[in-house]
C-alpha positions as CSV (number, residue, x, y, z in Angstrom):
1,M,-4.7,6.9,26.6
2,S,-2.1,5.9,24.0
3,D,-2.4,7.5,20.5
4,L,-4.0,5.0,18.1
5,S,-1.0,5.2,15.8
6,T,1.6,4.4,18.5
7,P,3.2,1.0,17.7
8,L,3.4,-1.7,20.2
9,A,6.7,-2.5,21.9
10,P,8.5,-5.3,19.9
11,A,7.0,-8.6,20.9
12,R,6.8,-12.1,19.6
13,Y,3.3,-13.2,18.4
14,R,2.0,-16.7,17.7
15,P,2.0,-16.6,13.8
16,V,-1.2,-15.4,12.1
17,T,-1.5,-14.5,8.4
18,F,-3.8,-11.7,7.3
19,G,-5.4,-11.7,3.9
20,V,-6.0,-8.0,3.2
21,T,-2.7,-6.3,3.2
22,R,-3.3,-3.5,0.7
23,V,-6.3,-1.3,-0.1
24,S,-7.2,1.2,-2.8
25,L,-8.6,4.7,-2.2
26,R,-10.3,6.8,-4.8
27,E,-11.9,10.3,-4.7
28,G,-15.5,10.9,-5.3
29,A,-17.6,14.1,-4.9
30,P,-16.3,16.7,-2.5
31,G,-16.0,15.2,1.0
32,V,-16.5,11.7,-0.3
33,R,-13.9,8.9,-0.8
34,Y,-14.2,5.2,-1.6
35,L,-12.0,2.5,0.1
36,Q,-11.8,-1.2,-0.9
37,A,-9.5,-4.2,-0.5
38,D,-7.2,-5.1,-3.3
39,L,-7.8,-8.8,-2.7
40,P,-10.7,-9.9,-4.8
41,L,-13.7,-11.8,-3.3
42,G,-14.0,-14.5,-5.9
43,A,-16.8,-17.0,-6.1
44,F,-18.7,-18.1,-3.0
45,A,-21.3,-20.7,-2.2
46,R,-24.9,-20.4,-3.3
47,R,-26.3,-21.6,0.0
48,V,-24.8,-22.3,3.5
49,T,-26.4,-25.8,3.5
50,D,-23.8,-26.8,0.8
51,Y,-21.3,-26.7,3.6
52,L,-23.4,-29.0,5.8
53,V,-23.9,-31.5,3.0
54,H,-20.2,-31.4,2.1
55,W,-19.0,-32.2,5.6
56,A,-21.7,-34.8,6.2
57,E,-20.4,-36.6,3.1
58,T,-16.7,-36.2,3.7
59,T,-16.4,-36.3,7.5
60,P,-19.8,-37.7,8.6
61,D,-18.7,-38.7,12.1
62,H,-16.8,-35.5,13.0
63,S,-18.5,-33.6,15.8
64,F,-20.3,-30.5,14.6
65,L,-22.1,-29.4,17.8
66,A,-21.6,-30.2,21.4
67,R,-23.3,-29.1,24.6
68,R,-23.1,-30.3,28.2
69,E,-25.9,-32.4,29.4
70,Q,-28.4,-30.4,31.4
71,L,-28.8,-31.7,34.9
72,P,-31.3,-30.9,37.7
73,G,-30.6,-27.8,39.7
74,G,-29.2,-25.9,36.8
75,K,-26.0,-28.0,36.7
76,T,-24.3,-29.4,33.6
77,G,-22.7,-32.8,33.0
78,D,-20.7,-34.4,30.2
79,W,-20.6,-33.2,26.6
80,Q,-23.3,-34.5,24.3
81,H,-22.2,-34.4,20.6
82,V,-23.9,-34.2,17.3
83,S,-22.0,-35.2,14.2
84,Y,-22.3,-33.7,10.7
85,A,-24.1,-36.7,9.4
86,Q,-26.6,-36.5,12.4
87,A,-27.1,-32.8,11.8
88,L,-27.9,-33.3,8.1
89,D,-30.3,-36.1,8.9
90,A,-32.0,-33.9,11.5
91,A,-32.1,-30.9,9.1
92,R,-33.9,-33.1,6.4
93,S,-36.4,-34.5,8.8
94,I,-37.2,-31.1,10.5
95,G,-37.2,-29.4,7.1
96,Q,-39.8,-31.9,5.9
97,A,-42.0,-31.2,8.9
98,L,-41.9,-27.5,8.2
99,L,-42.8,-28.0,4.5
100,D,-45.7,-30.2,5.6
101,R,-47.0,-27.2,7.5
102,G,-46.8,-24.9,4.5
103,L,-44.5,-22.4,6.3
104,N,-42.8,-19.7,4.3
105,A,-41.6,-16.1,4.6
106,E,-45.1,-14.8,5.3
107,R,-45.5,-17.5,8.0
108,P,-42.0,-18.1,9.3
109,V,-40.6,-19.9,12.4
110,V,-39.9,-17.9,15.5
111,V,-37.4,-19.4,18.0
112,L,-37.6,-18.6,21.7
113,S,-34.5,-20.4,23.1
114,E,-31.0,-20.0,24.4
115,N,-28.2,-21.6,22.4
116,T,-29.1,-25.3,22.5
117,I,-28.8,-28.4,20.3
118,E,-32.5,-28.3,19.5
119,H,-32.3,-24.6,18.5
120,A,-29.4,-25.4,16.2
121,L,-31.1,-28.4,14.5
122,L,-34.3,-26.5,14.1
123,A,-32.4,-23.6,12.4
124,L,-30.7,-26.1,10.1
125,G,-34.0,-27.6,9.2
126,C,-35.4,-24.1,8.4
127,I,-32.4,-23.3,6.2
128,Y,-32.5,-26.7,4.4
129,A,-36.2,-26.3,3.6
130,G,-36.0,-22.7,2.6
131,V,-38.3,-21.5,5.5
132,P,-37.1,-18.3,7.1
133,Y,-36.7,-18.3,10.9
134,C,-36.1,-15.7,13.5
135,P,-34.1,-16.4,16.7
136,V,-35.4,-13.9,19.3
137,S,-33.5,-12.6,22.3
138,P,-34.5,-14.8,25.2
139,A,-34.5,-11.8,27.4
140,Y,-37.6,-10.5,25.6
141,A,-39.5,-13.4,27.0
142,T,-37.7,-14.2,30.3
143,V,-36.4,-10.9,31.7
144,S,-38.9,-8.5,30.3
145,Q,-41.9,-7.8,32.3
146,D,-44.1,-6.2,29.7
147,Y,-43.2,-8.3,26.6
148,D,-43.5,-5.3,24.4
149,K,-40.5,-6.2,22.2
150,L,-41.5,-9.8,21.9
151,R,-45.0,-8.7,21.0
152,H,-43.5,-6.4,18.4
153,V,-41.5,-9.3,16.9
154,I,-44.5,-11.6,16.7
155,D,-46.8,-8.9,15.3
156,T,-44.2,-8.0,12.6
157,L,-43.4,-11.5,11.5
158,T,-46.8,-13.2,11.8
159,P,-45.2,-16.6,12.4
160,G,-46.8,-19.9,11.5
161,L,-44.8,-21.8,14.2
162,V,-43.2,-20.7,17.5
163,F,-40.6,-23.0,19.0
164,A,-39.7,-22.6,22.7
165,A,-36.9,-24.4,24.6
166,D,-39.0,-24.9,27.7
167,G,-42.7,-24.6,28.5
168,A,-42.2,-23.4,32.1
169,R,-39.6,-20.9,31.2
170,Y,-41.4,-19.4,28.1
171,G,-45.0,-20.2,28.9
172,K,-46.0,-16.8,30.3
173,A,-44.5,-14.9,27.4
174,I,-46.2,-17.2,24.9
175,A,-49.6,-16.8,26.5
176,A,-49.2,-13.0,26.4
177,T,-48.0,-12.7,22.8
178,V,-48.7,-15.7,20.6
179,A,-52.2,-16.1,19.1
180,A,-54.1,-19.2,19.9
181,D,-54.1,-20.3,16.2
182,V,-50.3,-20.3,15.9
183,E,-48.7,-23.7,16.5
184,V,-46.3,-24.0,19.4
185,I,-43.5,-26.6,19.6
186,L,-41.6,-27.3,22.8
187,A,-38.2,-28.9,23.4
188,Q,-39.4,-29.8,26.9
189,G,-42.2,-29.1,29.3
190,A,-45.8,-28.2,28.7
191,L,-48.0,-25.1,28.4
192,E,-50.8,-24.4,30.9
193,G,-54.2,-24.4,29.1
194,R,-52.7,-24.8,25.6
195,K,-51.8,-27.7,23.4
196,A,-48.2,-27.8,22.2
197,G,-46.3,-30.2,20.0
198,T,-42.9,-31.7,20.7
199,F,-39.5,-31.1,19.1
200,Q,-39.2,-34.9,18.7
201,S,-42.3,-34.9,16.5
202,L,-40.4,-32.7,14.1
203,R,-37.2,-34.6,14.4
204,H,-38.8,-38.0,13.7
205,T,-40.7,-36.8,10.6
206,T,-39.7,-39.0,7.6
207,A,-37.9,-36.9,5.0
208,T,-38.9,-37.2,1.3
209,P,-37.3,-36.1,-1.9
210,A,-39.5,-33.0,-1.6
211,V,-37.2,-31.5,1.1
212,D,-34.1,-32.1,-0.9
213,A,-35.8,-30.4,-3.9
214,A,-36.7,-27.5,-1.6
215,M,-33.1,-27.2,-0.5
216,H,-31.8,-27.2,-4.1
217,A,-34.4,-24.5,-5.0
218,T,-32.9,-22.1,-2.5
219,G,-30.3,-19.7,-3.8
220,P,-28.6,-16.4,-3.2
221,G,-31.8,-14.4,-3.0
222,T,-33.5,-16.8,-0.6
223,I,-34.3,-15.3,2.8
224,V,-32.6,-17.4,5.5
225,K,-33.6,-15.6,8.6
226,F,-34.7,-12.3,10.2
227,L,-32.4,-10.8,12.8
228,F,-33.8,-8.0,14.9
229,T,-31.5,-5.1,15.7
230,S,-31.1,-4.4,19.4
231,G,-33.1,-1.2,19.1
232,S,-32.2,2.1,20.8
233,T,-35.1,4.5,21.5
234,K,-37.3,2.7,19.0
235,M,-38.5,-0.8,18.5
236,P,-36.0,-3.3,17.0
237,K,-36.0,-3.6,13.2
238,P,-36.2,-7.0,11.3
239,V,-33.1,-7.2,9.2
240,I,-33.5,-9.5,6.1
241,N,-30.7,-12.0,5.9
242,T,-30.3,-13.8,2.6
243,Q,-28.2,-16.7,1.5
244,R,-26.1,-14.3,-0.6
245,M,-25.4,-12.1,2.4
246,W,-24.3,-15.0,4.6
247,C,-22.3,-16.9,2.1
248,A,-20.5,-13.8,0.8
249,N,-19.6,-12.7,4.3
250,L,-18.3,-16.1,5.3
251,Q,-16.0,-16.0,2.2
252,Q,-15.0,-12.4,3.1
253,I,-14.2,-13.3,6.7
254,S,-12.2,-16.4,5.7
255,L,-10.1,-14.4,3.1
256,S,-9.5,-11.7,5.6
257,L,-8.5,-14.1,8.4
258,P,-7.0,-17.2,6.6
259,V,-6.2,-18.7,10.0
260,L,-9.9,-19.8,10.2
261,A,-9.4,-22.1,7.2
262,E,-6.0,-23.5,8.0
263,A,-7.4,-26.2,10.3
264,S,-10.8,-27.4,11.4
265,P,-11.8,-24.8,13.9
266,V,-12.8,-25.5,17.5
267,L,-14.9,-22.9,19.2
268,V,-16.1,-22.6,22.8
269,D,-18.8,-20.0,22.4
270,W,-21.7,-18.5,24.4
271,L,-22.5,-15.6,22.0
272,P,-26.3,-15.7,21.4
273,W,-27.7,-16.8,18.1
274,N,-30.2,-14.0,18.0
275,H,-27.2,-11.8,17.3
276,T,-25.3,-11.8,14.1
277,F,-21.9,-12.3,15.8
278,G,-22.9,-15.5,17.4
279,S,-25.0,-16.9,14.6
280,N,-23.9,-15.7,11.2
281,H,-20.2,-15.3,12.2
282,N,-19.4,-18.0,14.7
283,F,-21.9,-20.7,13.9
284,G,-21.5,-20.0,10.1
285,L,-17.7,-20.2,10.2
286,T,-17.8,-23.5,12.1
287,M,-20.1,-25.1,9.5
288,M,-18.1,-23.6,6.6
289,H,-14.8,-25.1,7.7
290,G,-16.1,-28.4,9.2
291,G,-15.3,-27.4,12.7
292,T,-16.8,-28.1,16.1
293,L,-18.8,-25.6,18.1
294,Y,-18.9,-26.3,21.9
295,I,-22.0,-24.4,23.1
296,D,-20.9,-22.6,26.3
297,D,-23.7,-22.2,28.8
298,G,-21.7,-19.6,30.6
299,K,-21.8,-15.9,30.1
300,P,-19.7,-12.9,31.2
301,T,-21.7,-12.3,34.4
302,A,-20.7,-12.9,38.0
303,A,-23.2,-15.8,38.2
304,L,-22.2,-17.6,35.0
305,I,-18.6,-16.8,34.2
306,G,-17.6,-19.9,36.3
307,E,-19.2,-22.2,33.6
308,T,-17.2,-20.5,30.9
309,L,-14.0,-20.9,32.8
310,R,-14.8,-24.5,33.4
311,N,-15.3,-25.1,29.7
312,L,-12.1,-23.3,28.7
313,R,-10.1,-25.4,31.2
314,E,-11.3,-28.5,29.4
315,I,-11.8,-27.6,25.7
316,A,-8.9,-25.8,24.0
317,P,-10.3,-23.6,21.2
318,T,-8.3,-22.8,18.1
319,V,-9.8,-19.3,17.9
320,Y,-11.7,-17.6,20.7
321,F,-14.5,-15.1,20.4
322,N,-16.0,-13.0,23.1
323,V,-17.2,-9.5,24.0
324,P,-15.0,-7.1,26.0
325,T,-16.6,-7.9,29.4
326,G,-15.9,-11.5,28.8
327,F,-12.2,-10.9,28.0
328,E,-12.0,-8.7,31.1
329,M,-13.2,-11.5,33.3
330,I,-11.0,-14.1,31.6
331,A,-7.9,-11.8,31.9
332,E,-8.5,-11.5,35.6
333,A,-9.0,-15.3,36.1
334,M,-5.9,-16.2,34.0
335,K,-3.7,-14.3,36.5
336,T,-4.2,-17.0,39.1
337,D,-5.6,-20.0,37.3
338,A,-2.8,-22.1,35.9
339,Q,-5.0,-24.8,34.3
340,L,-7.0,-22.1,32.5
341,R,-3.8,-20.5,31.2
342,A,-2.4,-23.8,30.0
343,N,-5.5,-25.1,28.2
344,L,-6.8,-21.9,26.7
345,L,-3.3,-20.9,25.4
346,S,-2.3,-24.4,24.2
347,R,-3.5,-24.0,20.6
348,V,-5.5,-20.8,20.2
349,R,-4.3,-18.9,17.2
350,L,-6.4,-15.8,17.6
351,F,-8.5,-13.9,20.1
352,F,-11.3,-11.8,18.7
353,Y,-13.7,-9.4,20.4
354,S,-16.7,-7.4,19.1
355,G,-19.8,-5.7,20.4
356,A,-18.0,-2.8,22.1
357,G,-14.5,-1.3,22.7
358,L,-12.0,-3.4,24.6
359,A,-10.2,-1.2,27.2
360,Q,-6.4,-1.2,26.6
361,P,-5.6,-2.2,30.2
362,V,-7.5,-5.5,29.6
363,W,-5.6,-6.0,26.4
364,D,-2.3,-5.4,28.1
365,S,-3.2,-7.7,31.0
366,L,-3.9,-10.6,28.5
367,H,-0.6,-10.0,26.7
368,A,1.4,-9.9,29.9
369,T,-0.1,-13.2,31.1
370,Q,0.5,-14.8,27.7
371,E,4.1,-13.7,27.6
372,A,4.7,-15.0,31.1
373,A,3.0,-18.4,30.4
374,I,4.0,-19.3,26.8
375,G,6.7,-16.7,25.8
376,E,4.6,-15.1,23.1
377,R,1.5,-13.1,22.6
378,I,-1.8,-14.2,21.0
379,V,-3.0,-11.7,18.4
380,M,-6.1,-9.8,19.6
381,C,-8.2,-9.0,16.6
382,T,-11.4,-7.1,16.0
383,G,-13.2,-5.3,13.3
384,L,-16.4,-3.4,12.5
385,G,-19.7,-4.6,11.2
386,M,-23.4,-4.7,12.0
387,T,-26.5,-6.9,11.7
388,E,-27.1,-5.3,8.3
389,S,-23.7,-6.4,6.9
390,A,-24.1,-10.1,8.0
391,P,-22.0,-8.9,10.0
392,S,-18.3,-8.3,9.1
393,A,-17.2,-5.2,7.1
394,M,-13.7,-4.6,8.3
395,F,-10.9,-6.5,10.1
396,C,-7.6,-5.5,11.6
397,N,-4.8,-6.8,9.4
398,S,-1.7,-6.7,11.6
399,P,-0.6,-7.9,15.0
400,D,0.2,-4.3,15.7
401,V,-3.2,-3.5,17.0
402,R,-4.4,-1.0,19.6
403,S,-7.7,-0.5,21.3
404,G,-10.0,1.3,18.7
405,H,-8.4,-0.2,15.6
406,I,-10.9,-1.8,13.1
407,G,-8.7,-2.2,10.1
408,A,-9.3,-2.7,6.4
409,P,-12.4,-3.6,4.4
410,V,-13.2,-7.2,3.7
411,P,-12.8,-8.3,0.0
412,G,-15.8,-7.4,-2.2
413,M,-17.0,-4.6,0.0
414,V,-16.7,-0.9,-0.9
415,L,-16.6,1.6,2.0
416,K,-17.9,5.1,1.3
417,L,-16.2,7.6,3.6
418,V,-18.4,10.7,3.9
419,E,-17.5,13.9,5.8
420,V,-20.4,14.7,8.3
421,D,-20.2,17.5,10.9
422,G,-16.4,17.3,11.2
423,K,-16.3,13.5,11.3
424,T,-16.1,10.8,8.7
425,E,-19.1,8.4,8.4
426,V,-18.5,5.0,6.9
427,R,-21.1,3.5,4.6
428,Y,-21.3,0.0,3.1
429,R,-22.0,-1.6,-0.2
430,G,-21.4,-5.2,-1.1
431,P,-22.9,-8.6,-1.5
432,N,-23.1,-9.1,2.3
433,V,-25.3,-6.0,2.8
434,T,-29.0,-6.6,3.5
435,P,-31.6,-5.7,0.9
436,G,-33.6,-4.0,3.7
437,Y,-35.9,-4.5,6.6
438,W,-38.8,-6.9,6.4
439,R,-42.2,-5.3,5.9
440,S,-40.7,-1.8,6.5
441,D,-40.2,0.1,3.2
442,A,-39.8,3.4,5.0
443,A,-37.0,2.1,7.3
444,T,-35.3,0.6,4.3
445,R,-35.4,3.8,2.3
446,D,-34.0,5.7,5.2
447,A,-31.1,3.3,5.7
448,F,-29.5,3.8,2.2
449,D,-28.1,6.9,0.5
450,D,-28.7,8.0,-3.1
451,E,-25.9,5.7,-4.3
452,G,-27.3,2.7,-2.5
453,Y,-24.8,2.6,0.3
454,L,-25.9,1.6,3.8
455,C,-25.6,4.5,6.2
456,T,-24.1,3.0,9.3
457,G,-23.8,6.1,11.6
458,D,-20.3,4.9,12.6
459,A,-17.5,7.4,12.4
460,V,-13.9,6.4,11.5
461,K,-10.5,7.9,11.1
462,W,-7.2,6.6,9.7
463,I,-4.9,4.6,12.0
464,D,-2.0,6.2,10.2
465,E,-2.7,8.9,7.6
466,N,0.7,8.1,6.0
467,N,-0.2,4.4,5.5
468,I,-3.8,3.8,4.4
469,H,-3.1,0.1,4.2
470,R,-3.3,-0.2,8.0
471,G,-6.9,0.8,7.7
472,L,-9.2,2.6,10.0
473,A,-9.9,3.3,13.7
474,F,-13.3,3.7,15.3
475,D,-14.2,7.3,16.0
476,G,-17.6,6.9,17.8
477,R,-21.1,7.2,16.6
478,I,-22.2,10.2,14.6
479,A,-25.6,10.4,16.3
480,E,-24.0,10.2,19.8
481,D,-21.9,13.3,19.4
482,F,-23.3,16.5,20.7
483,K,-22.6,20.2,21.2
484,L,-22.2,22.1,24.4
485,S,-24.0,25.4,24.8
486,T,-20.7,27.0,23.8
487,G,-21.0,25.4,20.4
488,T,-18.1,23.0,21.1
489,F,-18.5,19.5,19.8
490,V,-18.1,16.6,22.2
491,S,-16.8,13.4,20.5
492,V,-18.5,10.7,22.5
493,G,-16.7,7.6,21.4
494,P,-13.1,8.5,22.0
495,M,-14.0,10.3,25.3
496,R,-16.0,7.3,26.5
497,A,-13.1,5.0,25.8
498,K,-10.7,7.3,27.6
499,I,-12.9,7.3,30.7
500,I,-13.2,3.5,30.8
501,V,-9.5,3.1,30.5
502,A,-8.8,5.7,33.2
503,G,-11.5,4.1,35.4
504,A,-10.4,0.5,35.0
505,P,-11.3,-1.8,36.7
506,Y,-14.0,0.2,38.6
507,I,-16.0,1.7,35.7
508,Q,-17.9,-0.8,33.6
509,D,-19.4,1.7,31.2
510,V,-20.2,5.4,30.8
511,V,-22.9,7.5,29.2
512,L,-21.9,11.1,28.5
513,T,-24.3,14.0,29.0
514,G,-24.3,17.7,28.3
515,L,-26.3,18.4,25.2
516,N,-26.8,22.2,25.1
517,M,-25.2,22.4,28.6
518,K,-22.1,24.3,29.6
519,E,-20.2,21.2,30.7
520,V,-19.8,17.5,30.0
521,G,-21.3,15.2,32.5
522,A,-21.2,11.4,32.9
523,L,-23.4,8.6,34.1
524,L,-21.0,6.0,35.4
525,F,-22.0,2.3,35.6
526,P,-19.8,0.7,38.3
527,S,-18.1,-2.7,37.9
528,P,-18.0,-5.5,40.5
529,A,-14.6,-4.3,41.5
530,C,-16.3,-1.4,43.4
531,R,-17.9,-4.0,45.7
532,E,-14.4,-5.1,46.7
533,V,-13.4,-1.5,47.3
534,A,-16.4,-1.0,49.6
535,G,-15.9,-4.4,51.3
536,L,-19.4,-5.4,50.5
537,G,-20.6,-8.8,49.2
538,A,-22.2,-9.7,46.0
539,D,-25.7,-9.4,47.5
540,A,-25.3,-5.9,48.7
541,P,-27.5,-3.3,46.9
542,W,-25.8,-1.2,44.4
543,A,-27.1,1.9,46.1
544,D,-24.9,0.9,49.2
545,V,-21.9,0.3,47.0
546,V,-22.0,3.6,45.1
547,A,-22.6,5.6,48.3
548,H,-19.6,4.1,50.1
549,P,-16.9,6.7,50.8
550,A,-14.1,4.5,49.6
551,V,-15.8,4.0,46.3
552,R,-16.6,7.7,45.9
553,Q,-13.0,8.5,46.7
554,R,-11.7,6.1,44.1
555,I,-13.9,7.5,41.4
556,E,-13.1,11.1,42.4
557,A,-9.4,10.3,41.9
558,V,-10.3,9.1,38.3
559,L,-12.1,12.3,37.6
560,D,-9.2,14.3,38.9
561,G,-6.8,12.5,36.6
562,L,-9.0,13.0,33.6
563,A,-9.4,16.7,34.4
564,R,-5.6,17.1,34.5
565,E,-5.3,15.6,31.0
566,A,-8.3,17.6,29.6
567,T,-7.5,20.2,26.9
568,G,-10.8,22.0,27.1
569,S,-14.5,21.9,28.1
570,A,-15.3,19.2,25.5
571,S,-12.7,16.8,26.9
572,R,-13.3,17.4,30.6
573,V,-15.8,15.5,32.7
574,A,-17.1,18.3,35.0
575,R,-19.7,16.2,36.9
576,A,-20.7,12.6,37.3
577,L,-23.1,10.3,39.0
578,L,-22.5,6.6,39.9
579,M,-25.5,4.6,38.8
580,A,-27.1,2.5,41.5
581,E,-29.7,1.2,39.0
582,P,-28.1,-1.1,36.4
583,P,-29.1,-0.7,32.7
584,S,-32.6,-2.1,31.9
585,I,-33.2,-4.5,29.1
586,D,-36.9,-3.7,29.1
587,K,-36.0,-0.1,28.3
588,G,-33.4,-1.1,25.7
589,E,-30.6,0.3,27.8
590,I,-28.5,-2.9,27.4
591,T,-28.2,-5.6,24.8
592,D,-27.8,-9.3,25.3
593,K,-24.1,-8.9,24.8
594,G,-23.9,-6.5,27.7
595,S,-23.1,-3.3,25.8
596,V,-24.9,-0.1,27.0
597,N,-27.1,1.7,24.6
598,Q,-26.2,5.4,25.1
599,R,-29.3,6.9,23.5
600,A,-31.7,4.7,25.4
601,V,-30.0,5.5,28.7
602,L,-30.3,9.2,28.0
603,K,-33.9,8.9,27.0
604,H,-35.1,7.0,30.0
605,R,-32.9,8.8,32.6
606,D,-33.6,12.3,31.3
607,A,-34.8,13.6,34.7
608,L,-31.5,12.3,36.3
609,V,-29.5,14.0,33.6
610,T,-31.3,17.3,34.2
611,A,-30.7,17.0,37.9
612,L,-27.0,16.2,37.3
613,H,-26.5,19.4,35.3
614,D,-28.5,21.7,37.6
615,D,-26.7,20.4,40.7
616,T,-29.9,19.0,42.3
617,A,-29.1,15.3,42.1
618,P,-27.7,13.7,45.2
619,G,-24.3,12.3,45.1
620,I,-22.8,14.3,42.3
621,L,-19.0,13.8,41.9
622,K,-16.8,16.5,40.6
623,P,-13.0,16.7,39.9
624,G,-11.1,18.6,42.6
625,A,-14.0,18.3,45.1
């Protein structure tokens, strides 16, 4: 793996301006330093609905939201558009309906829905009326079999209204978790044995001056929404999101990446609105800058990536956001799909990924395709943040980016760099940081240090110690690192990234093992490319794929290569298992965005980890075997 400070070969990039080019560093107590951008934050909006009102007045007919018509059999048709004027009208009507029901932070709105037009308009209605809402991971209600996480959300929030996109799809979960005295509203369908209202009844409520007064009464301290963390080995926590957090962060993002404000943005986006990246970041930026958000019903999975590619062949985004798995699939498709290359690259100014690390080979593949197709590279940008920071805390600030770079702090945020067990933890303080977790004083106290900085658990290091203005690189999670029985520390983040790079395109993700053991082990999650190596179809059980001699031989070669580069026991994978069982969302092993939760995997596969290290597990792979 290339050193993070190694500059890229000279290349021509499509021009992008970065806002934060210089930072300031000051010393604190021993082992503590403070880093911030020299660019000031300045004033920002009091409420995000100010953007909606502005664009509804200045460009009323401009398309704000679009989604393909949903056809029978799971197919999609032509794009259906909602203008800014229509969105404001809907927000006022729906907001009035919510006020009529007396909803508030103690009795908020819970949303069970994928990204849809109805979901968006309901959210805008909540924001306009000052009624907090919570978009819940659809998987909690549609993939989960026990509904434990959904029940936890409902019990924590005590909603006064639950909205669901479809009665048939969400009915079983509602019956299991939502009390009979809680109103349920459906976009379509019905509930068996239970009365439910319709979305149209909200939409057709007559707005009165009261809803406009409610909107004007909202301000920086108003709670907009609750976003639950994905959870690791514990239940998810409800992060309070205020108007101040959201508005400040939209300003911080736009100052850091001025390209977002240079023209009305066009997004083609699937990222779920129950996550801060899809909702606060992408939805918020679209509304702030008067752009158009095309809701992508695709997803980076074998079954749904075709819909994403179809949309990208038709709609040319000005900036494009995705997670690493999505970019990996797009990079592969672009090699042979001329129409995809032509449309996607026609006006895009910036690619941006988040959620996990992007393997350098995927990055390199995208750049090679871009250079061949258009004679220049598209800047691939990323950063670091979390639900608690609304989300963005840092952004890369140069085209000279390598996998692992996260860059400089956003304006108005102070990063506290604290030495912890040989690493440097980054902590956050700024107007975009949450005041805490809803109805959880203990969790809130535990999240902040004695100076009021949010403890992230993320480790960082300098991209270039001789040039602090380039910013920081990700150095793993403090809590994921562990010691071998020899006392040697294993740095999980960098080692995990190295394995994924070496194993591309056959290893999708990896969980490292070896706490208090003599050697480092690995649980390897195979990618669909392993099916091709085995010559097996998409329906073949993963157990058959990972047991195939050709697949095992390919992975053994990866382990051999890693062993040759290892400098000691802490950097050498001595044993590994290919996982036949994919990560489980019920057990918290995987998030909606497809990233693997290391701690949850180790907890729920503890017996397998033990068997791996005492040589009793079947199918163990070792370098040099």
